[in-house]
ROKOLBA-647937 format. One record per residue (C-alpha): residue in one letter; x, y, z. Coordinates in steps of 0.05 Angstrom, whole numbers, plus 5000, padded with zeros to 4 digits. Example, Ala and Ser with C-alpha at 12.3 -4.5 7.8 and 13.67 -1.06 7.14 Angstrom:
// ROKOLBA-647937
A524649105156 S527349795143 
***
This chain:
// ROKOLBA-647937
M753507607608 Q748307117606 R746906767674 S745205977668 R738605707695 G742605317756 F745705977774 T738306307779 V734605717809 G740405647866 I740306387880 G733606347891 A733605707928 L737706107974 L734606757979 G727606357986 A730505968047 A732806698073 L724506938072 F723006428116 V728306528169 T727607318169 A719707268163 C720807208235 G726607688251 G725908288295 D729308718346 D731508398413 G730208978447 S737609188457 S736909758420 P735310448452 N729010698457 T730611448421 T727612018387 A726811918313 P729712358267 G723612778238 T721312808301 S720613198367 A719813078436 N716813488482 A716213428561 T710013588598 T708513538666 V702413428686 V698813478767 T693913128781 A689513228844 A689012618889 P682712328925 T683912388994 S687812869024 A694812669008 A698613118960 P698913238886 T701312728841 T705912968794 V706912488738 A712312678670 T710112468604 T713012558532 V709112608475 V713612498407 N711212848338 F712812298295 D713712388221 E713111748194 S713112018125 A720212288143 A721711618171 R718911168119 A723411508066 E729811478119 V728410708121 T727710618053 T734111018031 M738310628089 W735309908071 E736409997999 K744410208012 F745409678062 F743809158006 D745909567951 K752209127920 A756109817900 S755709907977 S763509828020 V764309368073 D764310018122 E758610318094 R754309688109 V757909628179 A753510408191 L748110118168 V746809548213 E745509468291 D752509328325 G756209318259 T762909368287 A761808678315 L758608408255 T765008648212 E767408038191 A761307728179 I759308308127 G766008228088 M764107618085 V757407588051 K760408188008 S765807757986 N760907177965 P759607227886 F751907017887 I749607497941 G754308037928 Q749708087861 A743708157893 T740108837916 A733909047951 A727309487931 V723309597984 K716509627986 R712709748040 V715709968115 T710409828172 F712410268240 E712009838313 G712510538350 A717811068334 A723710568336 K721909958299 A719509778226 T718509198188 V720509268125 L718108768061 Y722808808004 D724608377947 I732508187938 L733808247861 V739407877821 G739308467770 A731608607751 T728907977774 P726107897837 A729607177867 L726107347935 P719407697933 D716607927993 A722607828041 Q721008198109 G726808418159 I726008978220 A729509668212 V731009928291 L732810598305 T739310678349 D743911208376 A746211188296 G739611278258 W735410728234 Q739410078219 V737809358202 S737008998254 K742508518282 E737207948279 T735208058212 F743008158178 C745307468218 S738607078197 L740607278119 A748207218124 G747506518164 L743406278106 A748506648052 L754706338092 G751605708113 A754005748174 A753106228238 P756906838220 P762307108260 G759207658309 C752407388307 
***
């Protein structure tokens, strides 16, 4: 089936606006700071002598062995699955931060005939610590980039790496033309 020029321009304009909104997206700080899959945490106790006759001070620290390569692969897989047109609403709910509260909005976006055709190809993942990452990606319609160099945020929650609620809500608001339910 051949796509009309109007469709391509329309989806390009919609997704172009998404770049503007999602470039400012981020984590709202509500996600717990957990140890990333592919990492391990080792508790270390440090005892220091005080400079006066006071008792020594004990300070607990946590050393995290962060496997950036493994985390990058997990974020990339999760991100592309979330944006995969073949992913069900239930699969997408599991891949977005606070997804249960966003089920209706995720269903609305999935059923949108224009947005439902889009997929994502991750270009780069940049970590901001072990629990937050900026994702640079292209939104594709077929093999054509409709929105090149989009940015979003992935956060590590108890469920694993997920698309941040703020990133999803920004994109969904543009796609739906109004604030999505749950956002």
